[in-house]
N, C-alpha and C positions, 0 to 999 in steps of 0.2 A: 510429522516432524520435518523441519527444514534444517539442513546442515550445509554450510558453506566452508570449503576447505581450500585455503591458500590461493584464492583467485587473484589473478594479476592481469592488468590491461595497460598497454602503452599506446600512445598516439604520437607517432614520430619518435622524438626523443623524450617525450614527457610521460612519466609514469603516473597514470591516473589512479590506479588501484594496485597496491603492492602487498601481495600475499595476505589478503584479508580472510580471516576465518571467524565464523560465528555459528551459533546454533539457536534455533527457536523451538521450544518445546510445545507440544499441544497444551492448550489452556494457558498460554503466556502471551503478553504483549511486550515486545522487545523493541526498544527504540534504537534507531541508527542516527547518530548525531555527528555534527562537525560544522565548522565554519564554511562559508562559500568556497567552492573549489576543492573541498576536502576529499571528494570521490564518492559521495553518498549516492548520487543519482546514477553514476556509472556502475557502481556495485549493484544497485537495484535493477538496472538494465541487463546486467549479466545474469542475475538471479532469475529474472523473468524471461530471459531468452532473446532479448532484443539486441544484445551484443554477445559475441563469442569471446570468451577469455583467452588470453595467450597461454595461461597455465591455470591449474586448479580445477575444482569440480564443485558442482551444486547437486545436492541430493534431496529428494522428496521421499520420505519414508524409505531411505537407503537405496532408492532407485536413482542412478546417475542421470543427470539432465543435460550435460554439456552439449550433446549433439541434438537435443530436442528443440523444436521450434516453440514460440510462445503458444501456438494453438495446441500443440501436443502437451505442453506443460499444463495447460488449462484442463485438458482431459484427465490429467493425473492429479487434479485437485489444487492447482496453484492459480490464484486470481490476482491481477495487478490493477491497482487504481492509479490514476494520473492526477497531477496537480491541476491540470486543465483538461478535464475529460472531453472527449470528442462526442458531442451530442447532436442528434438529428433535430434540426430546428422545426421541421414540419410534422414531427411526431409528438405524441403526448409524453408527459413525464413517465407514466407507467410503461408505455411502449419502449422508451429508452432504457428503463431498468430491466424490462423483460428480455432484452437482447442478451443479458447475462445468463439466461436459462438455456442458451444454445451455445455452449462452449465448444471450441475446436473447429468452428465453421468460419468461413469468410463473411465479411459484412453483407455481401450480396446474398449469400445463402441464408443468413439470419433474417434479413429483411423479407425474404421470400416465405419464411416460416413464422414470423412473429405474430401474424394475425391469428394463426391457429393456436399459438402459445397463449394468446390473450384470452382464450376461452377458459372458463373455470373448469377444473381446479388447477389447470396448468400454471396460471399466472399467480397463484397464491404466494409463492416465495417473494415475488416482486412487490406484491401488495404489502406483505409483512415488512419488507425492508423499508418501504416508504412510511409505513406506520410507526416503526421504531424510531425513525428520524423526524417524526412530526410533520411529514409531508403528504399525508393521505388526502388532505383537502385540495391539493393541486394535481392529483393523479391524472385527471383527464384534461388538464390544460396543456396546450402546445408549448414546447420549450421556448419558442420565439416570443411567447407572451410572458415568460417568467423573468424575474429580476436576476441580474448576474450573480447576486449573492447566494442564490439558491442552487446554482449549477454545480458547484463543487460537491454539495451534499447528494446530488443525483449520481455523481460519480461514485461516491461512497455507497449509496444504496445499490448500485449495480454490482459492486464487489460483494456486499453482504448477501444479495439475492442469489449469487452464484452457488452458495452453499459449499464453497470450497474449504478444504482443510487448512490451506496455507493462504493467508491474505497479505498482500504487499500494498502498503499505503504510502503515497508520496505527498506529503504536506496536506493532509485532508483538512486541517484547521485553518489554513491560510485564508485570510479575509473574513473569517467568521466572527460574529459578536460573541459576547460572554454566554448568552443563553444558548446559541447554536453550538458553541464549543461544549457546553455541558451536555447537550443532547447527543452530540457526537461521542463524547467520552462514554456515556452510558451505553450507546449502541456498540461500541468496540468492546466494552467490558462484558456485555451480554454475549457477543460472539465468542469471546474468550471463555466465558463460563460454559459455553456449549462445546468447548474443546478445540476451537480454532487456534492455530499458531499464527500470530500477527506480527509482522515486521513493519515498523512505522518510522518514516522519515518526517521530522518536524523541526522547524526553527523556533517554535514557541516553547522555550525551556520549561515554563510553568506547566504547560499542557503535558509535557513529557513527565515531569515530576509527579503530576496528579494521575497519570494514566498507566505508565509502564512499570513493570517489575524489574526489568534489566535493561541496560543500555550498552551499546558499543559505540565508542567515539572515535572518529577518524580525523586525521589531519595530514595533508599532503599524501593522501592515499594509504596511510598506514594506521593501524589500530594503536591508539594511545591510551585507551582505557576500556575496561570491561567490568562493570560492577552494577550495583543498584544506582538509580539516578542520583540520589542524594550524595553517595560516596564518590561517584564519578565526577560530579560537578565540583567537588572539593579538591580534586587532584590538581596539583600545581601545573602539570603539563596541560590539562584541559583548560584551566583558567588562563594560561598563557595563550593557548590557541584561540580562545574566544575573546579575551580582553586585552591581550598584548602584554600582560604582566601577571605573574603568579601572585602578586600581592594586591592586585586591584580589587 
């Protein structure tokens, strides 16, 4: 379980995140929504350990994480995906995903061990992640030879391969076509059905409506709604934040 309690972060005089609380249960996909500048990515950076909050706490299975590095959080079962994943151009798609099988290590340490991980059966979780996303046919291709449209899915595959209990996803559907979004949705739902707690940032509202059970909506760093996606998007405050008018 992921639990976030009243996290706050300021940059100079700007309050980026203002006492945000949320909880993601095992077997749940929880959407984190809001217009640009609402504090979503800052909140995700705090949850994953890339930023230290000014106040508040993050818990993974009731274990406080505030003083833990991203690597330490990974060892405790929290995996973070990025909108623009850092991929190694001279390595294969499978090798890039297999790096997730070595959590809590520096990139240099993981690169030193990835060749051993590639030996069966150690690489099986990475193979399965590519398979569930329909990418098995490019497993042995170098990233430098792949289209840019496939790269975000490799980032998703890396998170899924980690086998972590808590998955943080930052706009995984960005730039995907309808078919790829359908494959991504099924992959996330499969991870949910296996008990993962998934927190998902996404600008595609329809993807959120089709994928998430619960959403938390931010605006100017504050929570303005917490409900099912359908009810949250009907909130006048949410409609004003997104559209500029509650009656739009």
